[in-house]
C-alpha positions as CSV (number, residue, x, y, z in Angstrom):
1,M,-8.6,-24.4,-33.1
2,S,-10.5,-27.0,-34.5
3,K,-11.6,-29.9,-32.2
4,T,-10.4,-33.2,-33.2
5,N,-11.4,-36.9,-32.6
6,D,-9.0,-38.8,-30.5
7,D,-7.1,-40.2,-33.1
8,G,-6.3,-36.7,-34.6
9,T,-8.4,-36.4,-36.9
10,I,-11.5,-34.0,-38.1
11,P,-15.1,-35.6,-39.0
12,I,-16.7,-33.7,-41.9
13,T,-19.1,-33.8,-44.6
14,V,-17.8,-33.3,-48.8
15,E,-20.4,-33.3,-51.1
16,F,-20.2,-33.2,-54.8
17,S,-22.8,-31.4,-57.6
18,G,-23.0,-30.5,-61.0
19,G,-21.2,-33.5,-62.3
20,L,-18.3,-33.3,-60.3
21,E,-19.6,-36.7,-58.4
22,M,-18.4,-38.4,-61.7
23,L,-14.8,-38.0,-60.0
24,F,-15.4,-39.6,-57.2
25,S,-17.3,-42.9,-58.0
26,N,-20.3,-41.2,-58.6
27,E,-20.6,-40.3,-54.8
28,R,-22.8,-37.3,-53.9
29,K,-21.8,-36.9,-50.2
30,L,-19.0,-38.2,-48.4
31,S,-18.2,-38.3,-44.8
32,L,-14.8,-38.2,-43.8
33,A,-12.3,-38.1,-41.1
34,I,-9.1,-35.9,-42.0
35,P,-5.7,-35.5,-40.5
36,A,-6.3,-32.5,-38.0
37,K,-2.9,-31.4,-39.0
38,D,-1.3,-31.0,-42.9
39,E,2.2,-32.1,-43.7
40,T,3.9,-29.2,-42.4
41,G,2.2,-29.5,-39.0
42,N,-0.5,-26.9,-39.6
43,G,-4.4,-26.9,-39.2
44,S,-5.6,-28.8,-41.9
45,N,-7.5,-26.4,-44.3
46,I,-9.3,-26.3,-47.6
47,A,-5.9,-26.4,-49.8
48,Y,-5.2,-29.8,-47.9
49,L,-8.6,-31.0,-48.1
50,V,-8.2,-30.4,-51.9
51,R,-4.7,-32.3,-52.5
52,H,-6.3,-35.2,-50.0
53,L,-9.2,-35.5,-51.9
54,C,-7.2,-35.8,-55.1
55,D,-4.6,-38.4,-53.3
56,K,-6.6,-40.2,-51.4
57,V,-10.6,-40.3,-52.3
58,M,-10.6,-39.8,-56.2
59,K,-10.6,-42.3,-58.2
60,D,-11.0,-40.9,-61.7
61,P,-7.3,-40.3,-63.2
62,R,-9.0,-37.1,-64.7
63,K,-7.3,-35.0,-61.5
64,E,-7.2,-31.7,-64.0
65,L,-10.8,-31.5,-63.9
66,F,-11.1,-30.9,-60.3
67,V,-7.7,-29.0,-59.6
68,L,-5.6,-26.7,-61.8
69,D,-2.3,-25.5,-60.8
70,G,-2.6,-26.6,-57.2
71,T,-5.6,-25.3,-56.6
72,V,-9.7,-26.2,-57.4
73,R,-10.1,-24.9,-61.3
74,P,-12.4,-21.8,-62.1
75,G,-15.5,-23.0,-62.9
76,I,-16.0,-25.0,-59.5
77,L,-17.5,-23.2,-57.0
78,V,-17.0,-24.1,-53.5
79,L,-19.4,-23.6,-50.5
80,I,-17.6,-23.9,-46.7
81,N,-21.4,-24.4,-44.7
82,E,-23.6,-23.0,-47.1
83,A,-21.1,-19.5,-47.4
84,D,-19.1,-18.9,-50.2
85,W,-15.4,-19.9,-49.7
86,E,-14.2,-16.5,-50.8
87,L,-16.2,-14.9,-47.4
88,E,-14.1,-17.7,-45.3
89,G,-10.5,-16.9,-46.6
90,E,-11.0,-19.4,-49.8
91,D,-8.3,-22.2,-49.7
92,K,-6.9,-21.2,-46.5
93,Y,-10.2,-21.7,-44.4
94,E,-8.9,-23.9,-41.5
95,I,-11.4,-26.8,-41.4
96,Q,-13.5,-27.7,-38.0
97,E,-15.6,-30.4,-36.9
98,G,-18.8,-30.9,-38.5
99,D,-17.9,-28.6,-41.7
100,N,-19.9,-29.1,-44.8
101,I,-17.9,-28.3,-48.0
102,L,-19.8,-28.4,-51.3
103,F,-18.0,-28.6,-54.8
104,V,-19.8,-27.5,-57.3
105,S,-19.1,-27.6,-60.7
106,T,-20.7,-24.6,-63.2
107,L,-19.1,-26.0,-66.1
108,H,-21.3,-28.3,-68.5
109,G,-19.6,-30.3,-71.3
110,G,-22.1,-31.5,-74.4
């Protein structure tokens, strides 16, 4: 079970690289406190974090550059505490206090 703040949030760090920072007001690193529980009352996971980033953090209207069919689009690597998210259960990984989530675009437009 993830540890939460008194206000029911989990403090985490989210980073963007490979051009994704353009979608987030050119911020490469964000310190966020996300709700400990998602809309259904379950522990917040990466899928919830992606929705939260799109709905509450991303100012750029081009959400399709970050998500496709409700998940992180192909070509974006996701690292959870420097480990590939595939090793952690991908979007089902339940976020823990102090996690560092890095989104890296491997796609380069021209």
